[in-house]
Backbone as numpy.savetxt, mean C-alpha at the origin, in Angstrom:
# Nx Ny Nz CAx CAy CAz Cx Cy Cz
8.15 6.46 0.37 7.96 5.17 -0.34 8.79 3.79 0.75
8.39 2.80 1.08 9.43 1.54 1.38 10.02 1.50 -0.01
11.34 0.77 -0.07 11.86 0.15 -1.37 11.66 -1.30 -0.75
11.34 -1.36 -2.07 10.74 -3.09 -2.43 11.77 -3.76 -3.00
12.71 -4.44 -2.47 14.27 -4.85 -3.14 14.10 -6.53 -3.02
13.33 -7.62 -2.10 13.05 -8.56 -2.53 12.21 -8.76 -3.04
12.44 -10.33 -3.67 11.09 -11.00 -5.00 10.19 -10.93 -4.47
10.03 -12.11 -2.95 8.91 -12.10 -2.39 8.77 -11.81 -1.27
7.27 -11.73 -0.16 7.17 -10.81 0.50 6.28 -11.97 1.38
6.41 -12.27 2.91 5.57 -13.05 2.97 4.16 -12.33 4.11
3.39 -12.70 4.07 2.35 -11.78 4.69 2.37 -11.09 6.20
3.24 -11.69 6.75 3.54 -10.81 7.62 4.42 -9.70 7.68
5.31 -9.48 6.36 6.11 -8.55 5.87 5.39 -7.43 5.69
4.15 -7.75 4.69 3.70 -7.15 4.17 2.62 -6.44 5.22
1.96 -6.96 6.19 1.04 -6.39 6.80 1.85 -5.11 7.52
3.30 -5.66 8.08 4.70 -4.61 8.60 4.18 -3.52 7.61
4.61 -3.51 6.24 4.77 -2.42 5.25 3.36 -1.54 5.05
2.06 -2.36 5.25 1.12 -1.57 5.14 0.74 -1.30 6.48
1.13 -1.85 7.30 0.71 -1.36 8.43 -1.01 -1.84 9.37
-1.13 -2.48 8.56 -2.50 -3.56 8.53 -2.50 -5.13 9.03
-3.55 -5.61 9.87 -3.03 -6.74 10.33 -3.50 -7.76 9.02
-2.33 -8.62 9.27 -2.54 -9.90 8.35 -3.68 -10.43 8.07
-4.74 -10.67 9.10 -5.88 -11.04 9.07 -7.06 -10.10 7.97
-6.36 -8.38 7.60 -7.06 -7.73 7.06 -6.53 -8.03 5.33
-5.54 -8.47 4.99 -4.75 -9.17 4.08 -5.55 -10.27 3.27
-5.38 -10.95 4.35 -6.39 -12.56 4.09 -8.00 -11.61 3.60
-8.42 -11.20 4.21 -9.75 -10.50 3.81 -9.92 -9.86 2.65
-9.47 -9.26 2.39 -9.13 -8.29 1.13 -8.35 -9.07 -0.10
-7.77 -10.11 0.22 -7.52 -11.37 -1.16 -8.75 -11.89 -1.02
-9.78 -11.88 -0.34 -11.27 -12.69 -1.07 -11.69 -11.74 -1.59
-11.81 -10.67 -1.00 -12.50 -9.23 -1.12 -12.54 -9.30 -2.88
-11.08 -8.93 -3.36 -10.61 -8.07 -4.32 -9.93 -9.10 -5.22
-10.26 -9.24 -6.41 -9.64 -10.18 -7.30 -8.34 -10.03 -8.17
-7.90 -8.55 -7.83 -6.73 -8.00 -8.06 -5.58 -8.99 -7.25
-5.80 -8.88 -6.07 -4.87 -9.51 -4.84 -4.63 -11.10 -5.43
-3.68 -11.42 -5.63 -3.68 -12.84 -6.53 -2.07 -13.14 -5.48
-1.73 -13.70 -4.17 -0.10 -13.97 -3.85 0.03 -15.01 -4.17
1.32 -15.51 -4.69 1.60 -17.04 -5.17 1.59 -17.82 -3.57
1.50 -18.95 -3.54 1.69 -20.12 -2.55 2.44 -21.32 -2.82
3.09 -21.44 -1.87 3.87 -23.04 -1.83 3.03 -23.96 -1.83
3.47 -25.37 -1.38 2.48 -26.27 -1.30 2.15 -26.46 0.12
2.39 -25.77 0.91 1.63 -25.62 2.34 1.30 -24.78 2.14
0.61 -23.59 1.34 -0.15 -22.73 1.15 0.23 -21.37 1.87
1.40 -21.33 2.20 2.18 -19.87 2.20 2.25 -18.78 1.55
1.37 -17.98 1.75 1.49 -16.39 0.44 2.74 -15.95 0.38
2.89 -15.93 -1.03 3.97 -15.19 -1.11 3.61 -14.04 -2.04
3.60 -12.55 -1.72 3.55 -11.28 -2.36 4.74 -10.85 -2.95
4.24 -10.07 -4.70 5.16 -9.32 -4.90 5.71 -8.24 -4.71
6.81 -7.62 -5.22 6.54 -5.94 -5.00 4.97 -5.40 -5.80
4.79 -5.87 -6.93 3.34 -5.79 -7.71 2.36 -5.70 -6.79
2.40 -6.75 -6.28 1.21 -7.58 -5.26 1.09 -6.44 -4.08
2.14 -5.46 -3.34 2.51 -4.89 -2.90 1.37 -3.34 -3.28
2.22 -3.15 -4.02 1.58 -2.20 -4.77 0.00 -2.17 -5.02
-0.31 -2.81 -5.57 -1.68 -3.11 -5.43 -2.62 -2.90 -4.13
-1.99 -3.80 -3.17 -2.63 -3.53 -1.62 -2.36 -2.21 -1.25
-0.95 -1.62 -1.26 -1.22 -0.20 -0.89 -2.39 0.82 -1.71
-2.36 0.47 -2.66 -3.63 1.28 -3.87 -4.92 1.15 -2.85
-5.38 -0.31 -2.88 -6.63 -0.61 -1.94 -6.61 -0.08 -0.80
-5.42 0.04 0.17 -5.21 0.39 1.45 -5.73 1.99 1.46
-5.37 2.93 0.56 -5.93 4.30 0.19 -7.03 4.27 -0.12
-7.61 3.35 -0.75 -9.20 3.75 -0.90 -10.31 3.45 -0.09
-9.64 2.55 0.62 -10.21 1.94 1.71 -10.03 2.75 3.56
-8.93 2.68 3.88 -8.83 3.39 5.05 -8.29 5.30 4.37
-7.80 5.43 3.98 -7.75 6.53 3.97 -8.80 7.34 2.99
-9.06 7.04 2.18 -10.35 7.76 1.64 -11.46 7.49 2.07
-11.77 6.52 2.44 -12.73 5.66 3.38 -14.01 5.13 2.64
-13.54 5.11 1.11 -14.51 3.99 0.49 -15.05 2.55 1.03
-16.31 2.33 0.75 -16.69 0.89 1.34 -15.57 -0.18 0.48
-15.73 -1.52 0.68 -15.06 -2.17 -0.49 -15.57 -2.16 -1.56
-17.06 -2.24 -1.71 -17.71 -2.13 -3.08 -17.22 -1.07 -3.89
-17.22 0.15 -3.61 -16.87 1.00 -3.86 -15.55 1.09 -4.41
-14.45 1.11 -4.08 -12.89 0.97 -3.84 -13.01 -0.24 -5.02
-13.79 -1.15 -5.22 -13.62 -2.75 -5.99 -13.85 -1.81 -7.56
-15.05 -1.25 -7.22 -15.74 -0.32 -8.68 -14.65 0.32 -9.13
-13.89 1.44 -8.25 -13.22 2.14 -8.81 -11.71 1.78 -9.56
-11.23 0.80 -9.16 -10.27 -0.06 -9.37 -10.71 -0.91 -11.09
-12.16 -1.14 -11.06 -12.44 -1.81 -12.13 -12.28 -0.84 -13.33
-13.10 0.27 -13.37 -13.41 1.08 -13.92 -12.63 2.45 -14.26
-11.50 2.40 -13.31 -10.63 3.43 -13.73 -9.38 2.75 -12.73
-8.62 1.97 -13.37 -7.76 1.51 -12.45 -6.70 2.42 -13.28
-5.47 2.72 -14.20 -4.65 3.64 -14.41 -4.94 4.91 -13.41
-6.47 5.43 -13.37 -6.65 6.76 -12.81 -6.24 6.17 -11.52
-6.59 5.45 -11.01 -6.35 5.58 -9.50 -4.80 5.28 -8.90
-4.48 4.27 -9.90 -2.87 4.53 -9.99 -2.14 5.30 -10.27
-2.38 6.27 -10.91 -1.83 7.89 -11.07 -2.21 8.89 -9.91
-3.62 8.51 -9.18 -3.77 10.04 -8.15 -2.87 9.02 -7.26
-2.57 7.68 -6.71 -2.10 7.35 -5.33 -0.66 7.11 -5.49
-0.09 7.30 -6.83 1.11 7.52 -6.79 1.79 8.74 -6.63
0.84 9.72 -7.22 1.08 11.02 -6.91 0.84 11.44 -5.80
-0.14 11.20 -4.90 0.02 11.52 -3.34 0.98 10.69 -2.48
1.47 9.84 -2.94 2.93 9.27 -2.62 4.20 10.08 -2.68
4.38 10.32 -3.56 5.36 11.49 -3.96 5.54 12.71 -2.84
3.98 13.15 -3.11 3.84 14.15 -2.46 3.77 14.31 -0.82
3.68 13.11 0.20 3.96 12.29 1.30 5.61 12.37 1.13
6.54 11.77 0.21 7.35 12.50 0.61 8.23 13.09 0.50
7.96 13.99 -0.61 7.69 15.81 0.03 7.81 16.13 0.60
6.44 16.33 1.71 6.11 16.88 2.85 6.98 16.06 4.02
7.59 15.36 3.75 8.39 14.28 4.98 9.10 14.57 5.23
10.01 15.12 3.75 11.34 15.76 3.87 11.16 17.22 4.01
10.30 17.67 3.59 10.16 19.57 3.63 10.48 19.14 5.35
9.34 18.38 6.01 9.10 18.60 7.57 10.65 18.03 8.32
11.71 17.23 7.84 13.09 16.66 8.03 13.45 17.96 8.06
14.08 18.86 7.06 14.40 19.86 6.97 14.22 20.95 7.48
12.54 21.37 8.08 12.02 22.30 9.11 12.44 22.00 10.24
12.50 20.70 10.48 13.05 20.15 12.39 14.51 20.35 12.06
15.45 20.30 11.13 16.69 20.61 11.60 16.76 21.71 11.64
16.24 22.70 10.84 16.20 24.18 11.14 16.12 24.71 12.38
15.20 24.13 12.94 14.68 24.46 14.53 15.71 23.89 15.10
16.01 22.72 15.03 17.07 22.66 16.08 18.51 23.39 16.05
18.63 23.93 14.82 19.73 24.62 15.12 19.94 25.35 15.49
18.46 26.29 15.28 18.45 28.03 15.97 18.89 27.38 17.26
18.39 26.50 17.89 18.43 26.59 19.69 19.70 25.90 19.99
């Protein structure tokens, strides 16, 4: 999981972190009331690390689990904490898998 050490992120930075197009983020903002980026006088969106975590959760439901937007909204509405815990567990497991894969790759390189 990326370390989110800044207070605010622009839409292009968030799109890169999540690996989606900025237009997808704007669309999701219209579809999910849970996404509320701050805006300056010019209308530029500024996302907090908490906003990014919510967007990651939506990305997980829509892109990885394959839920339609309405189903993802319902999941979040009915069981936000359950979805959040499941998402966090999967993210931790991916981190463990990546670490193990790096170790395996290092062992294989050492053998040859």
